[in-house]
Structure formats: C-alpha cells, structure tokens
MARGUDO-627274 format. One record per atom (N, C-alpha, C, O, CB): x, z negated, y; residue in one letter. Coordinates in steps of 0.1 Angstrom, whole numbers, plus 5000, padded with zeros to 4 digits. Atoms other than C-alpha are relative to their C-alpha. Glycine has a CB too. Layout:
<sites>
XZYA ...
</sites>
This chain:
<sites>
499149865002M 219093877523M 498750104997M 498050094987M 501349994986M 500949905006S 216794177523S 500550064985S 501550044979S 500050125010S 499449915012N 216694417493N 500750125002N 500750224994N 499050034990N 499149874998D 218894657510D 501449984993D 502050074989D 500450025016D 498850035009F 221794467491F 499850084986F 500750154981F 500149834998F 500249975013G 220094537458G 499750164999G 500050224988G 498849904995G 500149845001D 219194897464D 501450045000D 501750134992D 499150075012D 498749944998A 222894957474A 500649994988A 501350084983A 500849945009A 499250005012V 223994807442V 499650094989V 500550144981V 500049894996V 500449935010R 221794997421R 500350155003R 500550224993R 498749974997R 499849874997R 222395337439R 501650014997R 501950114992R 499650045015R 498550005002W 226195267436W 500350004983W 501150074977W 500749855008W 499950005015R 225695177399R 499850124994R 500650154985R 499149924995R 500249885005D 224295497392D 500950125000D 500850224993D 498950025005D 499049914998R 227095697403R 501449994992R 502250084991R 500249985012R 499050055010V 229595537380V 499950034987V 499349964979V 500249885000V 499949985015A 230395707349A 500549884989A 501649834991A 500850114997A 499450085006P 230695477322P 501650004993P 502449904991P 499149984992P 498549975004E 233995647308E 501149985010E 502349965007E 500150154995E 499050014990S 235495627343S 500049845004S 500849795012S 499650105013S 499750174999A 235095247341A 501049944989A 501549834990A 498649914997A 499350055012G 236995227307G 498949964988G 499249904978G 500949875004G 500950055009L 233695187289L 499550114988L 499950224990L 498949955008L 500249925008T 232495357260T 498350054997T 497649984990T 500849954988T 501749984998A 228795507265A 499750044985A 500250144979A 499550145012A 500750005015V 226795467231V 498650005003V 498049925011V 500549874989V 501250004998G 223495577226G 499250095011G 499850155019G 499949885001G 500349934993Q 220895737245Q 499749925014Q 499249815015Q 499050074993Q 499850054987R 221195687283R 498950075011R 498950195012R 501650035004R 500949934990R 218395747310R 500750055012R 500350155018R 498949915005R 499349964989A 220895767338A 501750014996A 502349954987A 499649875012A 498649985004A 224495877337A 500949895006A 502149895003A 500450165004A 499250124994G 225895557356G 499849884991G 499349884980G 499549965016G 499950135010L 226395207344L 498549934997L 497649945005L 501049875009L 500850095000R 223994977330R 499949885007R 500949825011R 499950004991R 499550154993R 223294657344R 500749924993R 501549854999R 498949905004R 499150095009E 224794487315E 501450035000E 502249944999E 499650014986E 498549964999E 227894697319E 500549945012E 501549865011E 500150165002E 499450044987L 228294627356L 500049845000L 500749775008L 499250085013L 499750165002A 227894267347A 501149944994A 501649834997A 499149944992A 498850005007L 230694287324L 501350015009L 502149935011L 499950104991L 499149954993L 232894467344L 500249895014L 501349865018L 499650155004L 499750094987A 232194227375A 500149864996A 500349795006A 499050015010A 499650145007G 232493897352G 498749925005G 498849815009G 501649925006G 501050074996I 228993797361I 498850014989I 499050084979I 499650065013I 500849995010S 225793757341S 499050115003S 498650125015S 499449864997S 501049885000A 223394047336A 498949955006A 498550025016A 499750054985A 501150054994D 220393837347D 500249985014D 499350005022D 499649884994D 499950004986Y 222093777379Y 500050125006Y 499350135017Y 501049935004Y 500349864996V 222594157384V 498550035002V 498050075013V 500650104988V 501849964999T 218894207378T 499449935008T 498349985012T 499149984986T 500850084987R 217693927404R 500850055011R 500050075020R 500149835000R 499549954988L 220194067429L 499350165003L 498750205013L 501750014998L 500349845000E 219194437423E 498249995005E 497750075013E 500350094982E 501350024997Q 215494307425Q 499749935014Q 498749955020Q 499449934989Q 500050054989G 215994107454G 499349855000G 498649805009G 499550095010G 500550135000R 214993777439R 501349924998R 501249824990R 498949984990R 498750085000A 218593637442A 500350025016A 500250135021A 501250064987A 499549974986S 219793577479S 501349935002S 501649864993S 499149965011S 498750055000H 223093477491H 501149984994H 501849884995H 499949945003H 498749985009P 225693587468P 501249955007P 501449965019P 500350164997P 498750054993S 228993447473S 501050135003S 500850244999S 500849914990S 499049884997D 231893657487D 500850054985D 501150174982D 501249955012D 499349955014Q 233593647451Q 499250074994Q 499750174988Q 500449914991Q 500849915008V 230793797436V 499850135006V 499850234999V 498649944997V 499949864994V 230494077463V 501150055000V 501150175000V 499550015011V 498949925003D 233894147460D 500350044985D 500950144982D 501249945005D 500049945013A 233694157422A 499150114996A 499450194987A 499949904991A 500949875002L 230594407424L 500850125005L 501050224999L 498350005008L 499449874997A 232594607448A 501450074992A 501650194992A 500349985015A 498949945010R 235794657424R 499350064988R 499750164983R 501049884995R 500749945013A 233294707395A 499550145005A 499850254999A 498749904994A 500649864997L 231394987414L 501050105009L 500650195016L 498649975010L 499149924994R 234695127428R 499650065015R 499650185017R 500350104990R 500649964986L 233495127465L 501550015008L 502649965006L 498949875007L 498849984991S 235795257492S 500049885010S 499149805011S 500050145009S 499950124989G 236995017519G 498749985009G 498249875012G 501250035010G 501050014990T 234195117542T 498849954994T 498149854999T 499750155007T 501250065008E 231595077514E 499949864997E 498949794999E 500050064986E 499850155002R 232994737505R 499449945012R 498549865011R 501649974998R 500350104987E 232594607541E 498350015003E 497649925008E 501050065015E 501550004998H 228894757541H 499349914990H 498249854994H 499650144997H 500450085010L 228294567509L 500049875007L 498949815009L 500750014987L 500050144997F 229494237523F 498949985013F 498349875014F 501649955003F 500850004990R 227394297555R 498550004996R 497749915000R 500350105009R 501350025007L 224194367534L 499849884996L 498649854996L 499950094990L 500150105007A 224794047517A 499949865013A 499749755010A 501449994988A 499950094991G 224893867551G 501649925001G 501649805003G 498949914997G 498750055001L 228693797549L 501150095008L 501350215007L 500449994985L 498849924993A 231593897571A 501050054990A 501449984981A 500849905010A 499249925010P 233794157553P 501549925002P 501949905014P 500150175004P 498750045001P 237193997543P 501050075010P 501150205009P 500350024987P 499149914992G 239794087570G 501549974996G 501649914985G 499749965016G 498849995002R 243594097570R 500649864998R 501849844994R 500550085011R 499450135000D 243893707570D 499549964987D 499749844985D 499649915011D 500350055014R 242393697533R 500950074991R 501450184993R 498550024995R 499249935010V 244293757502V 499250144996V 498050154994V 500249914986V 500749865006P 243494117492P 499550004985P 500149944975P 501150145001P 500449975015G 241494197461G 499550124998G 498850144988G 499049904994G 500449865001T 240694547466T 500950084987T 502150064987T 500250085016T 499149945008L 241894777436L 499650145004L 498550185004L 500049964984L 500149864999T 242395137444T 499650094989T 499750044977T 501250055004T 500449935012P 241195417423P 501350034992P 501250024980P 499250155004P 498949985007S 245095497414S 500349874991S 500649884980S 501250035010S 500050125010V 245195127401V 499250014988V 499750004977V 499449885006V 500850005010H 242195167381H 500650104990H 500750074978H 498750035004H 499649895009R 243495487366R 501249974991R 501250014980R 500450125008R 499150035011L 246695327355L 499749924992L 500449924981L 501149975004L 500450075012L 244895057335L 499450104988L 499450084976L 498949885004L 501049915013E 242795337318E 501250084992E 501150104980E 498850145008E 499049935008R 245895537308R 501049924991R 501549974981R 500950085008R 499150085007L 247995247295L 499149934990L 499049814991L 500749905009L 500750075010T 245795187265T 500649934990T 500149834985T 499350094995T 499350065011G 248495117241G 500949885005G 501749824998G 500850114993G 499150104997T 250094857265T 499449895006T 498649915016T 500950055008T 500650134992P 249094507275P 499949995017P 500949955022P 500849884995P 499750034987V 248494507312V 498949955008V 497849985004V 500550125007V 500850054993A 246694317339A 500550005015A 501650015018A 499749884995A 499850004986V 246294307377V 499649865007V 498449825006V 499350125006V 500450104993F 246393997396F 500249995017F 501150075020F 500649904994F 499950004985D 246093927436D 501349935003D 502149904994D 498849925006D 498950074997A 248893757454A 499849864998A 500849804997A 500450025013A 500150125004A 247493437447A 499849974986A 499349874982A 499049955005A 500349995014W 247593507411W 498849984993W 498849914983W 500649924994W 501250025004T 243893527405T 499950144991T 500450254996T 498949975013T 500349905009L 243093757377L 498950105006L 497850065008L 499649944986L 501049914997L 241394077388L 499450094991L 498250114990L 500550075009L 500349915011L 241394317360L 501150004989L 502249984992L 500050155005L 499250005011A 242794337324A 499650104990A 498450124989A 500149874993A 500649895007N 242594607300N 500149934987N 500949834985N 500650155000N 500450075011P 241394527264P 501049944991P 500949854984P 499250094993P 498950035011L 244794507246L 500649875006L 501049774999L 501250124998L 499450164992Y 246194237273Y 499049894994Y 499549804987Y 499850005020Y 501150115002T 242894017266T 500349994985T 500349884981T 498250045004T 500150035016A 243294067227A 501549944999A 501649844991A 499750164990A 498450075000L 247293977232L 500149855003L 500649774995L 500850065011L 499950154996L 246793647252L 498549934998L 498249825003L 500649985019L 501550065002G 243093577244G 499250005012G 499750015023G 499949844995G 501050034989E 240093557264E 499949905008E 499849805001E 498950014995E 500050124993R 240093307292R 498549995003R 497850085007R 501050005011R 501450034997P 236893127296P 499650045014P 500550055022P 499849865000P 500549984990R 234693237325R 499549875008R 498449855012R 499050084997R 500250154990W 235192887343W 499650035013W 499950155017W 501349905003W 500450004988R 233792847377R 501449965008R 502349915002R 498749915002R 498850074991G 236292757408G 501150094997G 501150215001G 500349854996G 498649935000H 239892877399H 500549994988H 501749984986H 501149955009H 499850005013G 239592887363G 500750104994G 501450084984G 499049994994G 499449865003R 240693257362R 501450005008R 502150105007R 499050135006R 498649994993N 243793177383N 501249984992N 501349874986N 500249915011N 498950005009G 247093237367G 500849855002G 501049774994G 501050125003G 499550164995A 248592927387A 499449884993A 500049794986A 499649995015A 500850115006W 245792707378W 499949984990W 499849864986W 499049995003W 500050005018W 245792787341W 501349964997W 501449904986W 499750164993W 498750065003T 249592707342T 500149855001T 500749794993T 500950055009T 499850134996F 249392377358F 499149914994F 499349794990F 500049995013F 501350085002L 245892267349L 499250024986L 498549944981L 499150035012L 500849965015G 244592447317G 500749984989G 501849924988G 499750154999G 499250065013P 245392417281P 501150114998P 501150225005P 499049984983P 499049915005D 248292577265D 499450124993D 498450124986D 500949914989D 500549885004G 248092947257G 501150054990G 501849984984G 499850095012G 499749995014R 249493157230R 501750045005R 502550074996R 498950134991R 498349994996V 253293207249V 500649904995V 500049794994V 500450005015V 498950115006R 255993017234R 500949995009R 501650095012R 500750054986R 499150064990Q 258092847258Q 500949904998Q 500449814991Q 499549975010Q 499450125003S 260892597257S 499749935012S 499350015021S 501450004997S 500150084990P 260592317283P 501050075013P 500550055024P 500449864994P 499549944990E 263092497306E 499650135003E 499850155015E 501350004998E 500649904997E 261392817306E 498849995006E 498450075015E 499950074992E 501150014993R 258192687314R 500149925013R 499249925021R 499049954991R 499650044988R 259692487341R 500250075009R 499650055020R 500849945000R 499849884992A 261092807356A 498950065004A 498850095016A 500750084993A 501449924997M 257692977354M 499449905010M 499349965021M 498950024985M 500750094994K 256092697371K 500650005015K 499950015025K 499949874993K 499249994987A 258792697400A 499650145006A 499250155018A 501749994997A 500249874997A 258293057402A 498450025006A 498250075017A 500350094987A 501550024995L 254393017407L 499749935012L 498949975020L 499349934991L 500150084987A 254792727433A 500650085011A 500050095022A 500949865000A 499449914987A 257192967453A 499150115004A 498850135016A 501450064998A 500949904996D 254693257451D 499049965008D 498850015019D 499450074991D 500850054992L 251993047463L 500449975013L 499649985023L 499549904994L 499450064987R 254192907491R 500150135009R 499750125020R 501549924998R 499949874993A 254893287502A 498850055006A 498750105017A 500550104992A 501249954999T 251393377500T 499349935010T 498649995019T 499450004988T 500450094990A 250293097519A 500450045014A 499650065022A 500549864997A 499449954988S 252593197547S 499450125006S 499450135019S 501250024997S 500349894998R 251193537546R 498549995009R 498150055019R 500050064988R 501450014998Y 247493417547Y 500049865003Y 500149774994Y 499150054988Y 499950154999P 247493097564P 498649965004P 498649845006P 501049955011P 501350034999T 243693097570T 499050034988T 497850014990T 499750065011T 500749965011D 242393207536D 499249864993D 500049794985D 501050084989D 500750115005P 239892927525P 500250004986P 500449894981P 498750015004P 499650015014V 240293007489V 501149984995V 501349904987V 499850094994V 498750045003L 243593027486L 500649875004L 501449824997L 500850085006L 499550144998H 244192687504H 499149894990H 499549784985H 499949965017H 500750095009A 241492537484A 500549994985A 500149904978A 498650045000A 499349995013L 243392637451L 501449905003L 501649814995L 500450184996L 499050084998I 246492487466I 499849875000I 500449814992I 500550035009I 500550154999D 244892157475D 499549954987D 499849834984D 498749995010D 500450055016E 243292127439E 501349984993E 501649874988E 499150114991E 498750025007L 246692197424L 501049865006L 501749794998L 500950165001L 499350094996R 248391937446R 499449874998R 500149774996R 500450035012R 500650125003A 245891677440A 499849964985A 499549854983A 498949995006A 500350015013E 245491727402E 501250024992E 501149984980E 499150094996E 498749985008S 249091827392S 501249935006S 501849995015S 500350144998S 498850064994P 251891587400P 501250095000P 502050095009P 500349874993P 498849905001E 254391867388E 499850115011E 500850165015E 500250064985E 500249904989F 252892107413F 500549945013F 501350005020F 498750055001F 499750094988A 252991847440A 501549985003A 502050005014A 499449874999A 498650004997E 256491787435E 500750135003E 501650145012E 500749954988E 499349854999L 257492157432L 499750065016L 500450135023L 499350134987L 500249954985W 255492227466W 500849925011W 501249975021W 498550005003W 499250054990A 257191937484A 501450015000A 502149945007A 499749885000A 498649995001S 260492037473S 500550145006S 501750165006S 500549974986S 499949894992G 259992377491G 500650124989G 501250224994G 501049975012G 499249915008T 261192577458T 499750145006T 498650175012T 499649984983T 500249844997V 261892957463V 500450084989V 500850194990V 501050065011V 499649935011E 262393047427E 499450145001E 498250145005E 499749944986E 500949895003P 261493417423P 499850024987P 500449964978P 500550125006P 500349965013H 259793577395H 500850094995H 501250185003H 498850054999H 498949895006E 262093767373E 499350034985E 498649964978E 501849924998E 500449985015A 261493977340A 500549924992A 501649874994A 500350124995A 499650085011A 261493787309A 499650074988A 498850164988A 499449865001A 500349975013R 261293837273R 499049854997R 499349745001R 501550034991R 501150115003K 258193607259K 499750054984K 499550174981K 498550005011K 500850005013T 256993547223T 498949955001T 498849845007T 500649944989T 501550025001V 253393537219V 499649974983V 499850044974V 499250145006V 500350035015D 252193347188D 498450064999D 497550015005D 500249824995D 501349955000H 249093577179H 499549974988H 500349984978H 499950145002H 500750095011P 246693427155P 499650114986P 499250084975P 498549925009P 500449875008D 245993787138D 501350084995D 501550124983D 499150105009D 498749915004V 249293977138V 501549935000V 502649984998V 500150155010V 498650075000G 251893697141G 500749995012G 500150035022G 501050074992G 499449994988P 254493637166P 500650125005P 501250204997P 500949915000P 499449884993L 255593907190L 500849975009L 500549885017L 499050085007L 499250014989T 258493917212T 500050125009T 500550235006T 501349974996T 500449884989L 257694147242L 500949975013L 501249855016L 498250005005L 499650004986D 259394227275D 498749985011D 497750065011D 500850145003D 500950024987C 257294097306C 500650045013C 501549995019C 499549855002C 499549984985D 257694267336D 498950005011D 497850045009D 500650135002D 501250014990I 255794207370I 500150115011I 501150095018I 499949865007I 499949884991L 255394517393L 499049955011L 498049885010L 499750164993L 501050024987T 253894517429T 499550115004T 500250215001T 500449945012T 500849904998V 251594747442V 500150015018V 499549935025V 498449984992V 499750024987A 252994837477A 498850035011A 498250135010A 501050085003A 501050004991G 250594787505G 498749924999G 497949885008G 499750125001G 501350075004D 247894627485D 500349834995D 499449754993D 499350104987D 499350155004D 249894277476D 499449984988D 498849874987D 499649865010D 500450035015L 248994307439L 501250004992L 502350064995L 499050104994L 499050035013R 250894197407R 499350084989R 498250054985R 500249844996R 500149955014V 250894417378V 500949944988V 502149974987V 500250135002V 499450055012M 251794247346M 500050094987M 498950124981M 499449884997M 500149915012V 252994467318V 501049944989V 502149914990V 500350155004V 499450045015Y 253994377281Y 500550114992Y 499650184987Y 498949924991Y 499749895010T 255994627261T 501049934990T 501849844991T 500650135008T 498950065013A 257894607228A 501050104998A 500750225000A 499449984984A 498849915002E 261394777222E 499450064988E 498750004980E 501549924998E 500549895009P 260595097202P 500749954987P 501749884987P 500450175004P 499250025013G 261495067165G 499949884993G 500149874981G 501450025003G 499950115004T 261094727161T 498949934993T 497849984995T 500449945008T 501250055006P 258794497140P 498949965011P 497749965008P 500449884991P 500950064990D 257294357173D 499150135007D 498050125010D 501149915013D 500849874999A 256394737182A 499150014991A 498050014995A 500950125000A 501049975011D 254694777149D 498949895001D 497749934999D 500650004986D 501150104997A 252694447155A 499250025011A 498050005010A 500449875002A 500949994989L 251594537189L 499250144997L 498150155002L 500950005016L 501049875002A 250294897176A 499049954991A 497949994993A 500850144994A 501050045006L 248694717149L 498749935007L 497549965005L 500549914992L 501050064992L 246894497173L 499250105009L 498050075011L 500649905008L 500849894993A 245794807193A 499050084991A 498050134995A 500950115008A 501049925006T 244194957166T 498749904996T 497849944988T 500750074988T 501250135005R 241794617162R 499450015014R 498249965015R 500749814994R 500650014987V 241094657199V 498850135002V 499050255000V 501350025011V 501149914997V 237594807208V 500250035016V 500249945024V 498449944996V 499949984984P 238094997243P 498950015008P 498650115014P 500750125003P 501350034992E 234994877259E 500049985012E 499150025020E 499349904995E 500050014985L 235894777291L 501349945005L 502149894997L 498749905005L 499050074991L 238494667318L 499449865004L 498549865012L 500350105012L 500750144999V 237694277320V 500549995016V 501750005020V 500649874989V 499750044987S 237394207357S 499549845002S 498849794994S 499250115011S 500050144999S 237393847373S 499850005015S 499650105022S 501249924993S 500550024986R 236893667406R 498949975002R 498749935014R 500250075007R 501350044995A 233393597404A 499649864994A 498649814996A 498850114995A 
</sites>
C-alpha cells in the first residue's frame, strides 16, 4: 500500500473539529483537527496503528478498519470509496450490510446527550454509542471478530446489566434470530454477515434451533430494568428506530418523567464525561 492512504487519513483528520465529533478539546493544539489518539478512540483502533498507517509503516488494513476510519472521519460516500481504493480494497457495494453514518445521524447522537442512544447496523453490530449509553450498559471489551455484535453478545457473550425473565430473554433471542434471517435475505453475499451467522449456528445450540425453526418474531418496544452498579436499578423504555434508506437501527432508552428512574438516569448523566461517541466494528 502506498503512503497515499496515510496522507489521506492525515489530511481528513485535520479537517474534523473535535467538538463536531463529540470530543472536548483540551489544552494547546497545534492543529484544529483531531489528534491521532482521538481518531483512534473514535474508530475503535489503537493510536499506534493510526500512526503506522499515516506513516506508511502498516499495510493492508482490513475493510472493517477502513470503514471505521471513514465513519470517524465523517467522509462522504465518494471519499469513503476513495479511501477503500487507496487501501487496495474494493468499496463495499449494495450487497454488503451498510455501515455508513450520515451527518444527520451523527448530529442526532450529539444532541441527545441526556439520553442513552446507540446506532447498530442491520446485523446488530454496534457502530456508534453516546457516552450515556456506555455508562448505562457498560463498556464492551474491544474483542476481535464479532465480539461487538449485539446478537453475538446475546447468544455467546457474558451476561449484561439488563434484568430479564427467561421468557423475555427467549423472546429477545427469537427477535434477533429473525432480524438476522431477514438481513441475510437482503445481503445474501455479505461475507462478514454470513461468517457471524455460521459462528452463531456452530457455537450456540439455541441460535441453531431458532435459525432452523424459521422464526419471524419482530422486535418490539420494551420496558427494561438495568441493574447499574452506581445508581441502582433503573426501569426504562427501550425503543428501536430505523433510519430509512440506510438500514440502521437506533436504540434509545428513556425514563418516564417525574419518576425515580428519571432521577437516577439524570444522576448517571452528571457522572458522564462527554468525551466521545464510541465507535466500533474495527
């Protein structure tokens, strides 16, 4: 890979103001744009890897890394395609699960600072989460592979903070399996999606059973109780919105006004440092 890739990343990094990416600009800055460490946080990769990419000392970044950098740098569709080509990769086409976040989606998360909100792609891979969402549900380890995927986490990961009855958990798993089935029908040649499905079928007997059954359970709005280690249990409404044309899922947690749950959520918000929107998929 030529250093054209690194030059492009550095050039586009310089034009992204920290405030526009949900970061707090601290201290003296030699340039108005993002620092390497800030880009690394937004893209979910190491600062050392960003440095090596920019200096031409790292070659052949994966399509997941290039896609994460494109989102963090807020590239347009044309710029994103150009970055893929500079990396020696074919730009994802319409046969791949979309992972591009439009400026309007970025602005949505930036404005909902007092509301836990996250954006997932159609395969339930976490793309972006605001700090309050992460504070509410906990930071997910930056595991390789499918470790940041919501379906993978539900079937194969450790238990989270959401309290669920066996019936509620079964219904959620059925809805996730149905979602993946519908997504697979829309993107029948996406290798990442089908690798995820193959792993779930091989490692989770419950997912394999749901997949074989042809379940079509839809996702529905739900009330969830989150057992938080600092502010105690919160019972919140969880709604899943779709972004028309981009095949994205926006998960939003809200509390009924005037309730102890609203007070607990407000207390949690005061403890959150609004440093960044946490990106994934790298």
